[in-house]
GURODO-165972 format. One record per residue (C-alpha): x, y, z; residue in three letters. Coordinates in pm, whole numbers, plus 50000, padded with zeros to 5 digits. Layout:
# residues N
XYZala...
END
This chain:
# residues 145
434347298009972met435017266310142asn434027239209925phe435387207410112his433157181410214arg432827167210545lys433477130810601lys430077115510620arg430317091010910arg429217056010865lys425647049110973ile425837015111170asp422586997511341ile423356975411625thr421426944411594leu422506929811885ile420936952012132ser417716949211921met418036909711947ile418926908412306asp415696925212362val413466905312147leu414766877312344phe413886897012690val410186903512525leu409906867912460leu411066848212794leu408876878412919phe405696861312766phe406396827212786met406796832913177val403776854813216ser401426834512992thr398796812913118thr398056780212966phe394006767713053asn393166737613090arg389716732812984gln387706708213212thr385646679012992gln382756659813057ile383796620413022lys380726604612890ile380336569712732lys378336569212399leu376746535612319pro377146524211967glu373886521711756ala374916489811545asp376086468611870gly374786444712041ala371526458112250glu372646474312599ala371286456912936val369586482513098glu370436486213451glu368126479213734gln368586513813908lys369276545413692ser368506582713664val366996590313321lys366766623113137leu364006626712858ile364336654512619ile361706653812335asp362136672611984ala361306708812132asp364076705012400gly361596696412696val363316681913013tyr361206653513202tyr362366637613509leu361226608013675pro358946617913942gly357876601414323pro356156577014133asp358786570413899gly357056582013597leu358796613513363pro357366644413463his358046681313271glu360016705613462leu358016735813582ile360306757613318asn363196746713110gln365766770113225gln369136756113316gly369096762613703glu365566748213717thr367396712213555leu370226719613763lys368316721814101arg366336690814078glu369396671613933leu370926682214260gln368146664414446lys368326634114299ile372106635414297ala371956637814682ala370866603214736his371896584214417ser374756601014257ala376506567914185gln373666555413955leu374066557413632pro372846587513418phe370936580413133ile370496611012899ile367306598012590ser367096623612367ala364806625812076asp366776626811693gly365836662311652lys366306675412010thr368066708711957pro371806704212035his372246733812296gln369446711212523ser371516679612524val374646702512625ile373176719512866thr371696685313025ala375316675013007leu376836703913184glu373916705413460met374336666513521ala378226670613567ser377476700713819gln374966684014001ala377606655414055gly376786623513826phe379956607913711thr378496582913496arg376576596513229ile375386577812891thr373336584912622phe370496559112515ala370236549412138ala368266525511966glu369326498611726gln369046504911347pro365856486611247lys366286463010995ser364056458110687glu362626423510580pro
END
């Protein structure tokens, strides 16, 4: 009977190889990652408390009522409701207007209770149609006597 114990080897974990692998993976992910820069619409928001803005003679005015219905100026200069309220219809109409007046200021006049999505859709479609000078209409607060 052999009662001698076998000598155990000391178990050794080599961390240097693991660190090398982690650095290679980190380098791979850093190089392969794409950084997307989101495009933003540049707009000028008028301040409601400031002086009354002087309205330019020529401008394109989009009116959005409290229900989110879009109105664009017709041939007679008066606001007319769009045939339907889809974003593509608004975009087509804005592209027709932008064909001859894209450099004019584009004014969005929305009711205070207009759904936020309607205003965002109008901003997006105006930008896609080619308008670059987009602003919002605001009224000064009424002072109480």
